[in-house]
ROPAKOL-999724 format. One record per residue (C-alpha): residue in three letters; z, x, y. Coordinates in steps of 0.5 Angstrom, whole numbers, plus 2048, in hexadecimal, padded with zeros to 3 digits. Layout:
% ROPAKOL-999724
ALAZXY;...
% end
This chain:
% ROPAKOL-999724
MET7E58167FC;SER7EC817800;THR7EC815808;PHE7ED81C80A;GLU7E781E806;ALA7E3818809;LEU7E581A810;GLN7E182180F;GLN7DA81D80E;LEU7DA819814;PRO7D581B819;ASP7D781D820;GLY7D6816823;ALA7D981281E;PHE7DF81781E;HIS7E0816825;HIS7DF80E825;LEU7E580E81F;GLY7E9813823;ASP7E980E829;GLN7EB808825;ILE7F180C822;LEU7F380F829;ARG7F380882C;ARG7F8806827;LEU7FC80C827;ASP7FF80B82D;PRO7FF806833;LYS7FD80C838;TYR7F680C834;ARG7F5805834;ARG7F080583A;LEU7EC80B837;ARG7E580B838;PRO7DF80F835;HIS7DB814839;GLY7D8819834;ILE7D4814830;ASN7CE810832;ASP7CC809830;ARG7CA80A829;GLY7D080E827;GLU7CE815828;SER7D281A82A;ILE7CF81D831;VAL7D1824835;GLY7D682483A;GLN7DE82383A;PRO7E281F83A;ASP7E081B834;SER7E4816836;TYR7E981583B;VAL7EE81083F;GLY7ED80F846;ASP7E880C84B;THR7E381284A;ALA7E3818846;ASN7E381C84C;THR7EA81984E;CYS7ED817847;LYS7F4819845;ILE7F381983E;ALA7ED81D83B;VAL7EB81D833;CYS7E7822830;TYR7E4821829;THR7E1826824;THR7DE82681D;GLN7DD82D81D;ARG7DE830816;ARG7DE838817;GLY7E283B81D;TRP7E4834820;TRP7EA837823;ASN7E583B828;LYS7E1834829;LEU7E883182A;ARG7EA836830;SER7E3835833;ASP7E382E833;ILE7EA82E836;ARG7E883383C;GLU7E282E83D;ALA7E682883E;ARG7EB82C842;ALA7E582E847;ALA7E2827847;CYS7E8823848;PRO7ED82784D;SER7F282184D;VAL7F3821846;GLU7FA821844;GLU7F982083C;ILE7F4823838;VAL7F3820830;ALA7EF82482B;VAL7ED820825;LEU7EA82481F;PRO7E9822818;ARG7EB829815;ASP7F282B812;VAL7F4830817;ASP7F9833813;ARG7F583580D;GLU7EE835810;GLY7F083A816;PRO7EE841818;THR7EE846812;ASP7F184B817;LYS7F8848817;SER7FA84C81D;ILE7F5847821;ASP7FA842825;TRP7F583D826;PHE7FA837828;SER7FD83B82E;ALA7F683D830;ALA7F4836830;LYS7FA834834;ALA7F983A839;GLU7F283783A;ALA7F583083C;ALA7F9834841;THR7FE82F845;ALA7FB829841;THR7FF82783A;PHE7FB829834;ARG7FC82482E;LEU7F8826827;VAL7F6820822;ASP7F382481C;GLY7F0821815;ARG7F6820811;THR7FA81C817;LEU7F4818817;ALA7F4817810;ARG7FB815810;LEU7FA810815;LEU7F480D812;ASP7F880C80B;ALA7FE80A80E;ASP7FD806814;HIS7F6804815;GLN7F380380E;ASP7EE7FE812;LEU7EB803816;ARG7EA80780F;TYR7E780280C;ASP7E2801812;HIS7E0808812;PHE7E080A80B;ARG7E1804807;ILE7E7806804;PRO7EA800801;TYR7F17FF805;SER7F87FC802;ARG7FC7F7806;LEU8027F9801;THR8087FC803;ALA80F7FC7FE;THR8117F6803;SER80B7F2803;ILE80B7F27FB;LEU8127EF7FB;ALA8107EA800;SER80A7E87FD;GLY80D7E77F6;ARG8127E37F9;ARG80D7DF7FC;ALA8097DD7F6;THR80F7DC7F2;LEU8137D87F7;GLU80C7D47F7;THR80C7D37EF;LEU8147D17EF;THR8127CC7F4;ALA80D7C97EF;ILE8117C97E9;ARG8177C67ED;ALA8127C07EF;THR8117BF7E8;GLY8197BE7E7;ARG8197C47E2;TYR81E7C87E6;ASP8237C67EA;PRO8277CB7ED;ASP82D7C77F0;ARG82E7C57E9;TYR82D7CC7E5;THR8337CF7E3;LEU8337D77E0;ARG8357D77D8;SER8347DD7D3;ALA82C7DD7D3;ASP82C7DF7DA;ARG8317E57D9;GLU82D7E77D3;LEU8267E67D6;PHE8297EA7DC;THR82B7EF7D8;LEU8257F07D4;TRP8217F07DB;GLN8257F67DD;THR8247FA7D7;CYS81C7F97D8;LEU81D7FD7DF;ARG8218037DC;GLU81E8097DB;HIS82180B7D5;GLU8258067CF;PRO82A8097CB;ASP8278067C5;HIS82380B7C2;ARG8208077BC;ARG81B8057C1;MET8168097C4;GLY8178067CB;PRO81A8017D0;VAL8197F97CF;ARG8137F77D3;MET8127F07D1;ILE8177EA7D0;ALA8167E47CC;LEU81A7DD7CE;VAL8197D97C8;ASP81C7D27C6;ASP81B7CB7C5;SER8187C77CB;GLY81D7C47D0;VAL8237C87CF;GLY8227CC7D6;LYS81D7D27D5;THR8197D07DC;SER8207CF7DF;LEU8227D67DD;VAL81C7DA7DF;CYS81C7D67E6;ALA8237D87E7;PHE8227DF7E5;VAL81C7E07EA;GLU8207DC7EF;SER8267E17EF;LEU8217E77EF;CYS81B7E67F4;GLU81F7E77FA;VAL8207EE7F8;LEU81B7F17F3;PRO8147EF7F2;VAL8137E97ED;LEU80D7E57EB;LEU80E7DE7E8;VAL8077DC7E5;GLN8067D57E2;GLY8017D57DC;ARG7FC7D17DF;ASP7FB7D77E4;ILE7FA7DD7DE;VAL7F87DD7D7;LEU7FC7E37D4;ASP7F77E67D0;SER7F57ED7D3;ALA7F87F27D8;GLU7F37F07DC;SER7F57E97DD;LEU7FC7EB7DE;VAL7FA7F07E3;GLY7F57EB7E7;THR7FB7E67E7;ALA8007EB7EB;ILE7FB7ED7F0;HIS7F97E67F1;ALA8007E47F2;LEU8017EA7F7;GLN7FB7EB7FB;GLY7F77E57FA;VAL7F07E47F8;LEU7EC7EB7F9;ASP7E57EE7F8;PRO7E57F27F1;ALA7E47F97F5;VAL7EA7F77F9;ARG7EF7F57F4;ALA7EE7FB7F0;ASN7F17FF7F6;GLU7F67FA7F7;GLU7F87FB7F0;HIS7F98037F2;ALA7FD8017F7;ILE8027FD7F3;ALA8028027EE;LYS8048077F4;HIS80A8037F6;LEU80C8017EF;ALA80C8087ED;GLN81180A7F2;GLY8178067EF;MET8157FE7F1;PRO8157FA7EA;LEU8117F47E9;THR8137EE7E5;LEU80E7E97E3;VAL8107E37E0;TYR80B7DF7DC;ARG80C7D77DB;PRO8067D57D6;ARG8047CF7D4;LEU8067CF7CD;LEU80D7CB7CD;GLY8137CF7C9;HIS8107D67CC;LYS8127DA7D2;LEU8107E17D4;VAL8137E67D9;LEU8107ED7D9;CYS8137F27DD;ARG8117F97DE;SER8157FF7E0;SER8138037E7;GLU8108097E3;VAL80C8057DE;VAL80B7FF7E2;LEU8057FA7E1;PHE8017FD7E6;ALA8028057E5;ARG7FC8097E3;PHE7F98027E2;ASP7F98047DA;ARG7F77FD7D8;ALA7F77FF7D1;GLN7FE8007D1;VAL7FF7F97D4;ALA7FB7F67CF;ALA7FF7F97CA;LEU8067F67CD;LEU8037EF7CC;ASP8037F07C5;ALA80A7F47C4;PRO8107F17C1;LEU8147EE7C6;PRO81C7ED7C6;VAL81D7E57C6;VAL8237E27CB;GLN8257DC7C7;LEU8277D67CB;ASP82E7D37CA;GLU82B7CC7C9;ALA8317C87CA;ALA8337CB7D1;HIS82C7CA7D4;ARG82C7C37D1;ARG8337C27D5;ALA8307C57DB;
% end
């Protein structure tokens, strides 16, 4: 159920309460908004204004009218504004709030100019309209806590910026742990042919089309294979360190994941980006990540397993990214797919 659809199902009192909460956040002038047309049990009662800003309803400067009426809401709107104008002779602004889509649910007779008629009822007071589509947009974009409180629609804290920041934080923590073991020293590290080859393959992973038509699609996974002690850990550490400031990168150690299923891979990424979440909330966070990644932000996950002599870099393009559409069967298939291999220059790494 969408937020707009959920708004349609709110009873008068609940809609009044939600409207007051949103308006207080919408503009500082509504911060001292007081309910008037609702009793202590949260039930709507007769009388205008429904809420107001001022010392009393009679002397208020801002009056708010709520209506959840479905049929003929434009007539109810005019009536409420007229009553508010009469009850508040000093009013300077009248705000009308309703859950309807005023563009699509208006009068079938298009000659009826209900908006001008509503403004006329406000007389000298400024008239402001907040409809259902506007409320839904505000709840989805800026006030997801209210959306969760009223509709139990899980909210995502993710933005493109927060994905980048969360990935950088998690990666830097892992890099710090690896440096503490002495397996990576950025001050002594020098670039070599393996770095260029890895970066080139990584770029191939992000391309939408690959000129090599002998295979069905672009590379998604890269294996780094060589003997122990030749510098694979340093290579991947330098690689993620060069990317994490500008692109979302996750460096994951083997102790944090068993890379045997799509579920473990998705769960590890969610945990790194968002921390420990309730399963129901995590599903919504996956959708939020998918939305941002599908808009062109690629995710690179670098996996450093416990087994010596093996590193794995998983890259996904923005269109078929790890979380896009949550087709975990495809993710699982990728785990078994043939991988291009980067062979390290053993002598060069030993010199480093």
